[in-house]
C-alpha positions in Angstrom: -9.1 -50.5 24.8 -5.5 -50.6 23.9 -2.8 -52.8 25.4 -2.7 -51.5 28.9 -1.5 -53.2 32.0 -3.7 -53.4 35.1 -3.3 -54.4 38.7 -5.4 -54.5 41.8 -4.4 -51.7 44.1 -2.5 -52.7 47.3 -5.5 -51.8 49.4 -7.7 -54.3 47.6 -8.1 -57.8 49.1 -9.6 -60.8 47.4 -11.4 -63.5 49.3 -13.1 -66.7 48.0 -16.7 -66.8 49.0 -18.3 -70.1 47.9 -17.7 -70.2 44.1 -17.3 -66.5 43.8 -14.4 -64.1 44.7 -15.0 -60.9 46.6 -12.8 -57.9 45.9 -12.8 -55.3 48.6 -11.0 -51.9 48.7 -10.2 -51.5 52.4 -9.8 -47.7 52.1 -13.0 -46.9 50.1 -15.0 -49.9 51.3 -16.1 -50.5 47.7 -16.5 -54.1 46.8 -17.5 -56.3 43.9 -18.2 -60.0 43.6 -16.7 -61.9 40.6 -17.6 -65.3 39.4 -14.9 -67.6 38.2 -14.9 -66.1 34.7 -14.6 -62.6 36.1 -11.6 -63.5 38.3 -10.0 -65.2 35.4 -10.3 -62.0 33.4 -8.7 -60.0 36.2 -5.8 -62.5 36.5 -5.2 -62.5 32.7 -5.3 -58.7 32.6 -2.7 -58.4 35.4 -0.2 -60.6 33.6 -1.0 -59.9 30.0 -1.5 -56.3 29.0 -3.7 -57.1 26.0 -7.4 -57.1 26.1 -7.3 -58.9 22.7 -5.3 -61.7 24.3 -7.7 -61.9 27.2 -10.7 -62.1 24.8 -8.9 -64.8 22.8 -8.1 -66.8 25.9 -11.7 -66.7 27.2 -13.1 -67.4 23.7 -11.1 -70.7 23.6 -12.8 -71.9 26.8 -16.4 -70.7 26.2 -18.8 -70.9 23.3 -19.5 -67.2 23.1 -18.9 -64.6 20.4 -15.8 -62.5 20.4 -18.0 -59.4 20.3 -19.8 -60.4 23.5 -16.7 -61.4 25.3 -15.0 -58.1 24.4 -18.0 -56.2 25.6 -18.0 -58.1 28.9 -14.3 -57.7 29.5 -14.3 -54.0 28.7 -17.4 -53.5 30.9 -15.8 -55.3 33.8 -12.7 -53.2 33.5 -14.8 -50.0 33.6 -16.8 -51.1 36.6 -13.8 -52.2 38.6 -11.9 -49.0 37.9 -15.0 -47.0 38.9 -15.0 -48.8 42.3 -11.2 -48.4 42.6 -10.7 -52.2 42.5 -8.5 -52.2 39.4 -6.0 -49.6 38.2 -3.7 -48.9 35.3 0.0 -49.3 35.9 
């Protein structure tokens, strides 16, 4: 995935539910629950259009391989786009 900038669509609301965050598209009624790492990934993607930088940032905080983090970040992007909870600008 290249340097692309993402955002949550206007119709998506985020709500904290316990330690997780719920993303809900109010038009499609699609939703997805993110843990604190997932929401951090989304926030980083919306301010920094580089998947590489997001991977580097997450890697500094967690003892996980770059390959695994990249796989998880790219997988999350695909899932959220499929459910219309994240879009390219």
